[in-house]
KOLKOL-955584 format. One record per residue: residue in one letter; y, z, x of N, C-alpha, C, CB in turn. Coordinates in pm, whole numbers, always signed. Glycine has a CB too. Example, Ala and Ser with C-alpha at 12.3 -4.5 7.8 and 13.67 -1.06 7.14 Angstrom:
BEGIN
> resn:nnorth:nup:neast:canorth:caup:caeast:cnorth:cup:ceast:cbnorth:cbup:cbeast
> A:-569:+780:+1319:-450:+780:+1230:-330:+780:+1320:-447:+905:+1131
> S:-225:+708:+1285:-106:+714:+1367:+3:+787:+1290:-60:+572:+1408
//
This chain:
BEGIN
> resn:nnorth:nup:neast:canorth:caup:caeast:cnorth:cup:ceast:cbnorth:cbup:cbeast
> M:-400:-1102:+395:-363:-1030:+273:-211:-1036:+258:-413:-882:+278
> T:-166:-1069:+138:-22:-1076:+111:+20:-969:+13:+16:-1213:+58
> R:+147:-932:+18:+200:-825:-70:+280:-884:-183:+288:-727:+10
> D:+272:-822:-299:+347:-863:-416:+419:-741:-471:+256:-927:-523
> P:+547:-751:-510:+618:-635:-557:+559:-584:-689:+765:-667:-575
> E:+577:-456:-719:+521:-395:-837:+564:-468:-963:+561:-249:-845
> G:+460:-499:-1044:+489:-561:-1170:+498:-713:-1167:+613:-507:-1221
> M:+487:-771:-1044:+498:-915:-1036:+366:-985:-1026:+580:-951:-921
> G:+259:-908:-987:+126:-972:-978:+59:-974:-1115:+36:-897:-874
> G:-65:-1010:-1114:-141:-1009:-1241:-250:-1113:-1243:-48:-1032:-1359
> A:-341:-1094:-1335:-452:-1188:-1344:-401:-1325:-1378:-555:-1143:-1447
> G:-459:-1424:-1313:-419:-1561:-1347:-298:-1611:-1276:-396:-1572:-1491
> V:-231:-1521:-1196:-109:-1559:-1126:-148:-1606:-987:-6:-1440:-1120
> T:-113:-1724:-950:-139:-1774:-820:-7:-1800:-749:-224:-1900:-827
> T:+9:-1738:-633:+135:-1754:-557:+114:-1847:-443:+187:-1620:-506
> C:+192:-1950:-439:+177:-2049:-331:+264:-2009:-208:+219:-2192:-383
> N:+201:-2006:-93:+268:-1970:+30:+284:-2090:+121:+192:-1859:+102
> V:+253:-2209:+72:+255:-2325:+155:+399:-2376:+172:+165:-2432:+97
> V:+442:-2388:+293:+578:-2434:+322:+569:-2572:+386:+655:-2332:+416
> A:+649:-2662:+334:+651:-2797:+383:+689:-2800:+530:+746:-2880:+302
> E:+627:-2882:+608:+658:-2891:+751:+801:-2946:+771:+553:-2981:+823
> E:+873:-2882:+859:+1012:-2921:+879:+1019:-3029:+992:+1101:-2795:+916
> S:+1125:-3101:+987:+1153:-3201:+1092:+1210:-3125:+1214:+1256:-3315:+1041
> A:+1203:-3190:+1328:+1256:-3124:+1450:+1409:-3097:+1436:+1227:-3213:+1578
> E:+1477:-3188:+1369:+1623:-3173:+1351:+1651:-3051:+1265:+1684:-3299:+1285
> A:+1568:-3032:+1160:+1589:-2918:+1072:+1567:-2788:+1146:+1498:-2925:+950
> R:+1462:-2784:+1228:+1433:-2662:+1302:+1544:-2632:+1400:+1299:-2674:+1376
> E:+1596:-2734:+1466:+1703:-2715:+1560:+1827:-2657:+1494:+1736:-2845:+1627
> G:+1854:-2706:+1373:+1974:-2669:+1296:+1969:-2522:+1250:+1989:-2761:+1176
> R:+1851:-2459:+1248:+1844:-2323:+1202:+1789:-2233:+1315:+1754:-2313:+1075
> S:+1813:-2270:+1437:+1764:-2194:+1554:+1804:-2047:+1541:+1819:-2255:+1687
> G:+1702:-1959:+1556:+1728:-1818:+1549:+1730:-1760:+1408:+1856:-1791:+1615
> L:+1708:-1845:+1309:+1706:-1798:+1169:+1570:-1826:+1110:+1817:-1867:+1085
> Y:+1544:-1763:+997:+1411:-1773:+934:+1425:-1821:+788:+1338:-1635:+939
> T:+1336:-1913:+750:+1332:-1955:+611:+1261:-1849:+529:+1263:-2092:+596
> T:+1261:-1864:+399:+1191:-1774:+312:+1043:-1776:+347:+1213:-1812:+166
> G:+989:-1890:+382:+850:-1903:+421:+819:-1828:+547:+813:-2046:+437
> D:+909:-1836:+644:+894:-1763:+767:+892:-1612:+744:+1004:-1799:+863
> M:+984:-1568:+659:+991:-1424:+629:+863:-1376:+559:+1114:-1393:+540
> A:+815:-1455:+471:+685:-1418:+404:+571:-1413:+503:+649:-1521:+292
> R:+562:-1513:+587:+449:-1523:+682:+453:-1408:+786:+453:-1661:+756
> L:+574:-1377:+837:+586:-1280:+942:+577:-1134:+895:+712:-1303:+1012
> T:+579:-1113:+765:+574:-978:+709:+453:-958:+619:+699:-950:+631
> G:+370:-1061:+598:+253:-1044:+514:+287:-1040:+366:+182:-920:+553
> N:+404:-1087:+328:+442:-1092:+189:+420:-1232:+129:+587:-1051:+175
> T:+444:-1246:+4:+441:-1377:-60:+579:-1437:-69:+379:-1367:-198
> L:+586:-1564:-89:+718:-1627:-110:+789:-1564:-225:+705:-1778:-133
> R:+712:-1540:-330:+768:-1483:-449:+829:-1345:-425:+662:-1476:-555
> T:+764:-1265:-342:+816:-1132:-310:+948:-1143:-234:+713:-1054:-227
> V:+952:-1229:-135:+1077:-1245:-57:+1192:-1288:-143:+1058:-1345:+54
> R:+1164:-1381:-236:+1267:-1426:-327:+1310:-1319:-422:+1219:-1544:-403
> F:+1211:-1237:-465:+1242:-1126:-552:+1338:-1027:-487:+1116:-1056:-592
> Y:+1306:-992:-361:+1395:-898:-289:+1534:-956:-263:+1331:-858:-156
> E:+1544:-1084:-242:+1674:-1149:-220:+1754:-1140:-352:+1655:-1301:-172
> E:+1686:-1174:-461:+1756:-1172:-589:+1795:-1030:-632:+1670:-1236:-696
> A:+1716:-932:-586:+1746:-791:-618:+1852:-733:-527:+1621:-707:-609
> G:+1898:-811:-428:+2000:-762:-338:+1952:-680:-222:+2094:-684:-413
> V:+1820:-676:-206:+1761:-603:-95:+1774:-680:+33:+1616:-572:-121
> L:+1756:-813:+25:+1772:-902:+142:+1898:-987:+121:+1645:-993:+162
> R:+1964:-1012:+233:+2089:-1089:+225:+2083:-1207:+323:+2214:-998:+256
> P:+2073:-1329:+275:+2065:-1443:+361:+2185:-1456:+453:+2051:-1565:+279
> A:+2163:-1501:+576:+2273:-1518:+669:+2355:-1642:+626:+2220:-1532:+815
> R:+2285:-1741:+578:+2353:-1862:+528:+2249:-1946:+453:+2420:-1945:+648
> R:+2297:-2061:+403:+2210:-2156:+338:+2217:-2291:+406:+2245:-2170:+191
> T:+2110:-2365:+400:+2111:-2500:+458:+2186:-2591:+364:+1968:-2553:+484
> E:+2206:-2713:+407:+2274:-2810:+323:+2197:-2837:+195:+2295:-2940:+400
> G:+2067:-2816:+204:+1982:-2832:+85:+1973:-2712:-3:+1846:-2869:+125
> G:+2051:-2603:+37:+2051:-2485:-47:+1943:-2382:-14:+2036:-2526:-189
> H:+1865:-2405:+91:+1761:-2309:+125:+1818:-2190:+200:+1652:-2375:+208
> R:+1768:-2072:+167:+1817:-1947:+229:+1763:-1935:+374:+1774:-1821:+143
> L:+1848:-1887:+461:+1809:-1859:+600:+1846:-1711:+632:+1882:-1961:+702
> F:+1755:-1644:+698:+1769:-1506:+728:+1770:-1480:+880:+1660:-1429:+662
> D:+1841:-1377:+924:+1844:-1347:+1067:+1744:-1238:+1102:+1983:-1305:+1109
> D:+1742:-1199:+1230:+1646:-1095:+1277:+1667:-962:+1208:+1659:-1076:+1428
> R:+1789:-929:+1180:+1814:-802:+1112:+1749:-795:+979:+1960:-778:+1097
> E:+1755:-905:+904:+1691:-908:+770:+1542:-912:+781:+1739:-1029:+689
> L:+1487:-971:+887:+1343:-969:+904:+1295:-827:+926:+1302:-1058:+1022
> E:+1368:-754:+1011:+1329:-615:+1038:+1347:-531:+912:+1413:-556:+1155
> R:+1451:-562:+835:+1475:-492:+707:+1360:-511:+616:+1603:-541:+638
> L:+1314:-638:+604:+1200:-668:+515:+1074:-596:+556:+1174:-816:+512
> K:+1054:-589:+687:+933:-514:+732:+936:-367:+695:+918:-527:+882
> L:+1055:-305:+706:+1068:-166:+667:+1052:-150:+515:+1203:-111:+714
> V:+1113:-237:+441:+1106:-233:+294:+959:-249:+252:+1196:-348:+230
> S:+892:-344:+313:+750:-367:+278:+664:-245:+302:+695:-484:+359
> D:+689:-178:+418:+611:-56:+448:+644:+53:+346:+640:-5:+593
> M:+769:+71:+310:+807:+175:+218:+748:+149:+79:+959:+185:+212
> R:+751:+25:+40:+694:-10:-91:+539:+9:-91:+730:-157:-126
> E:+477:-28:+25:+334:-9:+36:+297:+140:+33:+283:-74:+163
> A:+392:+225:+77:+368:+369:+77:+391:+426:-59:+455:+439:+178
> G:+434:+344:-157:+449:+394:-294:+589:+423:-340:+371:+514:-309
> M:+690:+388:-258:+831:+410:-299:+871:+310:-401:+927:+402:-178
> S:+954:+351:-499:+1002:+261:-596:+1112:+172:-537:+1051:+336:-715
> L:+1137:+60:-602:+1243:-31:-554:+1376:+39:-552:+1252:-158:-641
> E:+1402:+121:-655:+1531:+187:-666:+1548:+290:-552:+1544:+256:-805
> D:+1439:+359:-516:+1448:+456:-403:+1472:+383:-274:+1319:+542:-392
> V:+1408:+271:-256:+1426:+192:-135:+1569:+142:-128:+1327:+73:-132
> R:+1619:+88:-238:+1757:+40:-239:+1860:+151:-212:+1786:-25:-371
> S:+1829:+268:-267:+1919:+384:-248:+1929:+420:-100:+1870:+507:-330
> L:+1814:+417:-31:+1814:+444:+113:+1892:+343:+191:+1675:+449:+166
> L:+1873:+216:+159:+1939:+107:+227:+2090:+109:+207:+1883:-24:+181
> E:+2132:+161:+94:+2279:+155:+61:+2352:+285:+90:+2300:+120:-87
> L:+2281:+387:+138:+2346:+520:+150:+2461:+520:+253:+2241:+626:+190
> K:+2454:+439:+357:+2565:+432:+453:+2687:+369:+387:+2524:+351:+577
> E:+2663:+268:+306:+2778:+201:+240:+2849:+293:+141:+2730:+73:+167
> R:+2773:+390:+83:+2832:+478:-14:+2905:+598:+51:+2725:+527:-108
> A:+2875:+622:+178:+2934:+738:+249:+3080:+710:+286:+2852:+774:+377
> K:+3158:+819:+294:+3302:+806:+330:+3323:+825:+480:+3389:+909:+253
> S:+3221:+875:+551:+3232:+893:+693:+3094:+888:+760:+3300:+1026:+723
> G:+3096:+878:+893:+2968:+874:+965:+2893:+1002:+947:+2989:+848:+1113
> G:+2965:+1114:+947:+2901:+1243:+932:+2833:+1256:+798:+3001:+1352:+949
> E:+2903:+1212:+691:+2846:+1219:+557:+2720:+1127:+546:+2954:+1177:+450
> A:+2730:+1012:+609:+2616:+918:+606:+2496:+979:+678:+2654:+781:+674
> A:+2524:+1042:+792:+2412:+1104:+872:+2347:+1221:+794:+2465:+1156:+1012
> K:+2429:+1301:+727:+2372:+1415:+655:+2290:+1366:+536:+2484:+1512:+607
> T:+2345:+1265:+464:+2271:+1208:+350:+2140:+1145:+395:+2356:+1105:+278
> A:+2149:+1069:+504:+2026:+1002:+556:+1922:+1104:+600:+2060:+909:+676
> T:+1968:+1209:+671:+1876:+1312:+717:+1805:+1380:+601:+1952:+1416:+799
> A:+1883:+1413:+494:+1820:+1481:+380:+1721:+1385:+308:+1930:+1531:+279
> A:+1766:+1261:+288:+1678:+1167:+219:+1551:+1137:+295:+1750:+1040:+192
> L:+1567:+1116:+423:+1451:+1081:+507:+1359:+1201:+525:+1497:+1028:+646
> G:+1420:+1323:+530:+1335:+1440:+538:+1248:+1460:+415:+1417:+1559:+559
> E:+1307:+1430:+299:+1230:+1440:+173:+1123:+1333:+172:+1323:+1425:+48
> L:+1153:+1215:+222:+1056:+1105:+225:+940:+1139:+320:+1124:+972:+268
> L:+973:+1202:+433:+876:+1238:+530:+778:+1343:+474:+944:+1289:+655
> G:+833:+1441:+402:+747:+1538:+338:+652:+1477:+238:+828:+1642:+272
> S:+703:+1382:+160:+620:+1310:+63:+513:+1229:+132:+706:+1219:-23
> L:+547:+1163:+238:+447:+1081:+312:+341:+1166:+374:+514:+998:+421
> R:+379:+1281:+426:+279:+1370:+486:+182:+1420:+384:+345:+1487:+553
> T:+231:+1452:+265:+145:+1498:+157:+48:+1385:+117:+229:+1544:+36
> K:+98:+1264:+105:+14:+1150:+73:-90:+1126:+181:+99:+1026:+52
> L:-47:+1143:+303:-139:+1123:+416:-253:+1219:+413:-68:+1135:+547
> E:-225:+1344:+377:-331:+1445:+366:-430:+1405:+256:-271:+1585:+336
> V:-376:+1356:+143:-458:+1318:+31:-544:+1196:+71:-370:+1286:-94
> L:-481:+1099:+135:-553:+977:+174:-661:+1008:+280:-453:+871:+230
> T:-630:+1099:+367:-729:+1138:+470:-847:+1206:+404:-666:+1232:+576
> R:-819:+1298:+310:-925:+1370:+240:-1011:+1272:+157:-863:+1479:+148
> L:-943:+1181:+88:-1016:+1085:+0:-1095:+986:+88:-915:+1006:-96
> S:-1041:+944:+198:-1111:+854:+286:-1239:+914:+338:-1022:+816:+399
> T:-1230:+1043:+382:-1349:+1113:+428:-1452:+1130:+319:-1312:+1247:+482
> D:-1408:+1164:+199:-1496:+1183:+86:-1569:+1052:+51:-1417:+1234:-35
> I:-1495:+944:+47:-1554:+811:+15:-1652:+769:+124:-1442:+704:-1
> E:-1617:+790:+252:-1703:+754:+358:-1838:+830:+350:-1634:+782:+489
> Q:-1829:+960:+318:-1952:+1039:+302:-2028:+995:+180:-1920:+1189:+294
> T:-1957:+961:+74:-2022:+918:-48:-2104:+786:-27:-1917:+899:-159
> V:-2039:+695:+45:-2106:+568:+72:-2231:+591:+159:-2009:+469:+142
> A:-2217:+673:+258:-2330:+702:+349:-2446:+767:+275:-2284:+794:+464
> Q:-2416:+860:+185:-2521:+930:+113:-2577:+849:-1:-2469:+1059:+61
> A:-2494:+760:-61:-2542:+677:-166:-2644:+573:-122:-2429:+612:-229
> E:-2640:+545:+5:-2738:+451:+63:-2882:+498:+42:-2712:+432:+213
> A:-2899:+632:+27:-3030:+684:+2:-3083:+642:-133:-3028:+832:+12
> C:-2994:+601:-222:-3033:+565:-358:-3052:+414:-375:-2930:+615:-455
> S:-3025:+340:-268:-3028:+194:-280:-3165:+140:-317:-2983:+131:-152
> G:-3270:+210:-280:-3405:+163:-316:-3470:+247:-419:-3492:+158:-196
> C:-3389:+322:-494:-3446:+416:-592:-3518:+347:-709:-3336:+505:-646
> A:-3639:+389:-733:-3717:+342:-846:-3766:+459:-929:-3834:+258:-798
> E:-3699:+575:-907:-3735:+700:-972:-3709:+693:-1123:-3658:+817:-910
> T:-3805:+740:-1198:-3791:+743:-1343:-3796:+887:-1398:-3900:+657:-1408
> E:-3852:+975:-1323:-3862:+1113:-1369:-3730:+1186:-1352:-3972:+1186:-1294
> L:-3662:+1168:-1237:-3535:+1237:-1212:-3413:+1161:-1258:-3521:+1264:-1067
> F:-3421:+1026:-1246:-3305:+945:-1283:-3299:+927:-1435:-3309:+808:-1212
> P:-3182:+940:-1499:-3054:+958:-1436:-2999:+1099:-1447:-2959:+864:-1495
> K:-3069:+1191:-1516:-3013:+1324:-1543:-3034:+1429:-1436:-3070:+1374:-1668
> R:-3135:+1410:-1349:-3169:+1513:-1255:-3165:+1468:-1109:-3304:+1565:-1287
> C:-3070:+1383:-1080:-3051:+1332:-946:-3024:+1444:-847:-2936:+1232:-944
> N:-2967:+1551:-894:-2934:+1666:-803:-3064:+1731:-751:-2846:+1776:-880
> E:-3180:+1695:-805:-3307:+1754:-757:-3375:+1658:-660:-3401:+1788:-875
> C:-3317:+1541:-640:-3381:+1437:-558:-3375:+1475:-411:-3313:+1298:-581
> Q:-3490:+1487:-347:-3500:+1528:-209:-3436:+1422:-112:-3649:+1551:-173
> K:-3440:+1298:-152:-3381:+1194:-67:-3230:+1215:-51:-3408:+1055:-127
> L:-3166:+1272:-153:-3024:+1306:-143:-3006:+1436:-71:-2960:+1313:-281
> L:-3082:+1538:-110:-3061:+1673:-56:-3089:+1684:+88:-3144:+1770:-126
> I:-3185:+1601:+138:-3221:+1607:+278:-3108:+1563:+371:-3343:+1523:+302
> R:-3012:+1495:+315:-2898:+1447:+394:-2783:+1550:+401:-2847:+1315:+335
> G:-2805:+1665:+340:-2705:+1768:+343:-2632:+1777:+212:-2609:+1745:+454
> P:-2521:+1858:+211:-2443:+1875:+86:-2397:+1736:+29:-2316:+1967:+114
> V:-2412:+1724:-102:-2371:+1602:-167:-2218:+1596:-180:-2437:+1591:-304
> P:-2152:+1494:-128:-2006:+1486:-133:-1953:+1477:-276:-1958:+1366:-54
> R:-1830:+1522:-292:-1766:+1523:-422:-1775:+1390:-495:-1624:+1563:-408
> G:-1745:+1278:-426:-1748:+1148:-489:-1881:+1116:-553:-1714:+1043:-390
> L:-1990:+1145:-483:-2121:+1113:-538:-2156:+1211:-652:-2228:+1118:-426
> R:-2114:+1337:-639:-2144:+1429:-749:-2076:+1382:-879:-2097:+1572:-713
> V:-1952:+1338:-865:-1876:+1292:-985:-1935:+1163:-1039:-1726:+1272:-950
> L:-1959:+1066:-952:-2010:+936:-998:-2150:+944:-1056:-2010:+837:-884
> W:-2233:+1032:-997:-2373:+1049:-1042:-2388:+1156:-1150:-2461:+1085:-923
> G:-2278:+1220:-1192:-2285:+1320:-1297:-2362:+1438:-1257:-2342:+1264:-1420
> M:-2352:+1478:-1129:-2426:+1594:-1076:-2341:+1720:-1094:-2464:+1572:-925
> P:-2406:+1838:-1081:-2331:+1962:-1094:-2222:+1978:-990:-2424:+2079:-1085
> A:-2117:+2044:-1023:-2010:+2068:-928:-2061:+2154:-813:-1891:+2137:-998
> E:-1992:+2154:-703:-2038:+2222:-583:-2065:+2368:-609:-1936:+2207:-471
> S:-1979:+2436:-691:-1995:+2577:-724:-2122:+2602:-808:-1873:+2626:-800
> D:-2158:+2500:-890:-2277:+2511:-975:-2406:+2485:-898:-2267:+2414:-1091
> A:-2394:+2405:-789:-2513:+2356:-722:-2588:+2471:-658:-2476:+2252:-617
> A:-2517:+2582:-629:-2583:+2698:-564:-2652:+2789:-665:-2482:+2780:-484
> K:-2628:+2768:-792:-2686:+2853:-893:-2829:+2808:-923:-2600:+2851:-1020
> P:-2917:+2900:-967:-3050:+2860:-1016:-3037:+2764:-1133:-3132:+2982:-1059
> L:-3132:+2674:-1145:-3124:+2574:-1252:-3103:+2637:-1389:-3249:+2488:-1253
> E:-3170:+2752:-1418:-3163:+2811:-1551:-3027:+2869:-1581:-3268:+2916:-1566
> E:-2940:+2887:-1474:-2810:+2947:-1497:-2699:+2841:-1505:-2779:+3046:-1387
> R:-2733:+2715:-1484:-2632:+2611:-1485:-2596:+2572:-1629:-2679:+2488:-1406
//
């Protein structure tokens, strides 16, 4: 699976990750450095993504080959891994760039540390909130999939599709998870406990 920056993907877009094989001399000449293709392969990104980050100033090549190809060092590889994770977590490119540049904008080490602590603390809080949501959603979807399996062989015509909440094949498995209630148009959990005539 490869990553593509926000707004760069789309239907019909095919990104080529094939990198031409290098000669032994070329590899020797860039010892310890990484090509754009290396960076893409080692971080699960596309070539297009790596080029995009370089053009946006997020990545800085250590140097270029005689043929004009960009070469990156270990620090930039680690930088790209962090950027990729932050983007995957939902951070905007501007927020990522702001974090990466905060030390350069500071007038002292103390100011840089205070700014970084505040920014990272805010990011941590946001990530924890998202983690709670993702955990809750993951559990709900897992339960929905498990319970929906009871419907895989359904040939019911009397209860389907309006009265699935009365189906014993579903109810015997316990409380119907939120996902299935919503997808199947079933009563909300608070309504499910009411007599049918009161719903």
